N, C-alpha and C positions, 0 to 999 in steps of 0.2 A: 504495497499498498504504500500512496507518496505520502511525502512529508506537508502533501497539501491536505490530505484524506484524514492526518492525524490530528493537523488543528481542528478537524471539520469535529471528529468525535469528542475533542476532549473539552472544545466550544459545545457541545451536545451537554455533555454531559454538567458542566458549570451549570448550564443553564434550566435543564429538564430532571435533574437528581431527583430531587424531591418531590414532584409533580406532576401530573398529565400531562402528555403531547395534545391528543386528542380522543377524549374520552367517548367511554359504549355511549353511542344514541346521537343524530343528528353532526357529530364529528366523528372522525375513522379511527385515527390512534389512540387509543386507549391508554398508554404506560407509557413512558418512555427507556430506554435502556440505561440502568445505573450505571454503566461504568463505556469504557472504552472498548468498542469491539476491537479494535488492535491492540489492546493493550497489556493483553497474556495473549499468548497460544490454548487456545481450545477452553478458552474461562467459559464460567456458568454465574448468572448472575439473579436473581431472586426476588419479587416485587411483591409484596403485601396490603392490602387495601382493607381495612375494615372501618364502615361508616352504620351510625346509630340515630336516626332523628324521629323527633315526634312534633305532629304538629296537631294545634289545637284543634277547639271545635271551629267549625265554618257552616253557618247555614246551606244548604244541600237542595237544590231544585231538580225533580226530574219531569223533562218539558214543559217547565214553567210551575208545576206544580211541586210546593214545599213538602220534603220528605223529613226533616229535623235536622237536627245536627250533626255532625261529622267528624271524627277525629282518627289519627293516621300515627302508626306505629311502623317506620320504613328502618330494613336492616339488608348491609349490602356486605360479601366478603368475597375478596377476590383475590387467588393466589397464581402468581404465574411464574415459569422457571424458563429461563433463558439460554440454553447451551450452544456456545462459538459454534459453528459448522465450519467457514471460511474466515477467513480477515475481511470480508463481507456480507456475513451470512448469520443469523442469527435465529433460530427456531425459537419458537414461543410457544410452551403446553404445559396447558392450567385448566383448573375450574373456578366458576362465578355462579355465587346465590347471591339472589335476589329477593326480597320479600316484603309486601306492602299488606297491612294490618289494619281492617277499617271497621270501626264501633258501628253494626250492623242492628243495634238495638230498634234504631226507628225505622219507617216503612218507605218504599222504593227498591229498584232494581238493581242494590249494591251487593257485589261480593264480599263475603270477610276476609277473604283473603286473593292476595293477586302475587303471583310467582314465579320465580324460575330458577330450575341450574341446569348448567350448561357446561360443557368442555370450552377448552379455549385452543384454538389452532391453528396457528401462522409465523410468520415469516417477518423479518426487518431485514432491509437489504441499502445497502448505500450506492446508490445506482451513478451517482460522478459525484465529483469534490465539495459539493454542494447542497447536494441531494438525497433525500434520504427517502424511503418508502416503506409503509408496512401493509402486509395483507390479513386478515383474520377473519374466521370463520367460528361461530358461537354454537353448535348445534346441539341439544336439550330440551327440557321438557317446556313448557312453557303454558302456566295455568295453574290447575289445582294437581300438586303431586299425590291426593289421592284418590283422584281418579283418573288414570293413567292410560291413557291410546294414544291411534296415530292422530289422531285432533290434536294432542296437545307437542306435537313434534313440531319444530321449527330448526331453523339455522340459519340466523342474520348473517349476512357479509359484510362485511366491513374494509373499505380500500382508501389509502391516505398517502400523500405527500408530504416533505418538509423543503423548505429551497430556505437554506441561513444564508440570507443576505448579508451579514456578519456578524456579530457576539452582541449587538443590539436590535436587529432588527431579523425576525422570521416569520416568514408564510407558511401556512398551512391550507393542506388542501384535502376534500375529504368527499366520500362517496360512503352510504349505510343501503344495503339493499336486503330488503324483507318481505316479500310478498305477502304476508298474510297481513300487511300493516293497511291502514287504509291509503297512506301514501307507500308504496313500494319503493321507490328510488328517490332518496332525500341525499341531495349535493351539500356541500358546509364549503365556508371559505373563514378563515382566521388570521387572527397575526400577535406576534409578541412584539411589542417595543417598550425598551428600555430608552427613553426619552429624557432620565435626567439620574443622577447618581443614585438617588434612592428611590426613587418611582417606578414604575412601569404598568403600562397599559398590557394586558395580558387579556385580548380578544379570542379567546378559542371556547367555543361551544363543547359542551353545555354548561361549563363554569366560567365566564367572562367575568374580570375583575380589574378595578384599580388596584395595587398594592404598594405598599410604604414598608420598605425596610427598615424596622427599630433599629437593631443590629443586627451585626451577623446572624442570632438567632432565633429574633423574631422577626416577624412581620406583620403587620395591620393590612386588614383588604375592606372592600365595599362590594362586593361583587352580585349576582345573578347564581341560581343553580337549574338548571331542568330535570326533572327525571320523570322520566316516560317509559313506555312497555306496550307490546302486542299479544295478548294472551287469552286462553281460549277455556272460560266457566264451565261446570261441572254439568255433564249429562241430563241433572233433573233440574238445575239452576233456574228454567224458567217457569216450569212447574209449580217450583216452591215461594216463586215471586209474583205467581199468580199471570206470568205474561210466556206461554210455553212455547214461541219462536225464538225465544233465547237459551233453550236448549243448545246446548252445544256452540255458545255464539262465540264470535269474536269480539275483541272489546280492544280500544286502544286505552292507556290511560296514560295524562299526561298531567306534571305539574310545577309550576315554573314560579321559583323563589327569590326574595331578593333580601340583602342584609348585608350586616357588618362583620367583619371574625377576626379571629386573631391565627397564626398558625405558629409554631415552639418547635425548632429543632432542638430536641431532648439530646440525642445523640449526632453523631455524624449520619447517621442509617437509618437513625426513625425520625417523623414529625407528627408532632399534636396537633389536630385543629378543633376550633370550636367558631362555634358561630350563630346566627340568630335573628333575626327578621318575620317577615310575612309570608305566607304563600300566597300570592296574589294572584294565582289562576288554575283554577284545579277542575279536571273533568273526564268523567269515563263513558266515554262513546262506544255504544254498538252500532258502530258508520252503518254496518251491513243490516241491518234492522230497525236502525230509524229511533231508535232510543239512546238519550242522550242525559246526563247531569252532570249539571253546575255547581260548585260551590263556590259562596264569598269567600273572600280575604283572611287568613286565621294567622295567628303566631304560630312559630316554629322554632326549635333549635338543635343542634347536631352537632355533635363530636364524630370526630375523627384518627386516625391512626396511618398513617403511610411509614412503612418499611421496605429498603431499598440497600440489599447486599449480594 
C-alpha cells in the first residue's frame, strides 16, 4: 500500500475511531474500522455498540382517532468482528439485535414489541487513496421472535462510500435497499466538516450532530437521531385488534428525536454517551393496509456505550 494510502487510514482512525461512519438506516456504513487496515499484518478489530433508551408518554392517534398515551423502551446491541483479509480489504461478520417495546394498555392497532435479530456480513474496501467503500447485508428475523416464519425473514442491503478530501472534510454516499419497506431503495448523502479547532458539523444520518470538544476526553453535542425499521407483525395480530387485514402485516416504524448530549471517552477504546430531549415525530405505518398511527412529541433519555478494540 502506498504512503498516501497509509495516511488515509491513519486519518480515518483519528476521525472515526469512536463514532459511526454511516449507521444503519438512511446511511449505509454503520461503524468505521477502529484501526488502520495497513497497521499490521492480518490484524483483527472489534466493534461493540450498546444503546438503551426510554421515551415518555405521547398521545397517539390511529387514523385521526385518539387511542391513548404510549411510551417506549428501545434496546440495540451490535457486535462486529473485522479480520483483515488483505492490505485493502476487511471482512465484517457479527450480529445485531434491536427491540422496541411499547405500552399497549391503550386501544389501537399498536404492536407491543417490534424487534429484529440479524447477522451482519460485509466488507470494507479501500478503492483508491481517498476513497473507501462498505457493503453489508443483514439477514435475519424482523418482527415478532415469538412467531418465526418466512414472512419474518428479511435481508436489508447497505452500500456506501466515503471520500476523504482532507482531515477536516469528508463526504459520505450511501444506499439502503429493503424490498419490504414502503421505500425499498433509499439514497443518502452526508458530510463531516471540522470547521474550527473545537467544533465539528457531523451531518451523518441517522445521527447528525453539531459537536464541541470540551477536552480530549469529553464532547458535548446537539443533534438529532432517527430510529426506524420494517417489521412483520404476528399471524393473529389483526384478529386481536379487530382488524383482520393486519394479520401478518408489514409495518414501517420511525421515530425522530432531537436533543443535547455528552460523549465521554472513559478509556482509549471505550466511549460512554448520555443524551436527552424530545421525540418530535413517531409513526407506525401499515402502509399496504392503509392503517397508520402517529404520536405527539414526548421526552426521551438514552444511554450508550461504544467500544472499539
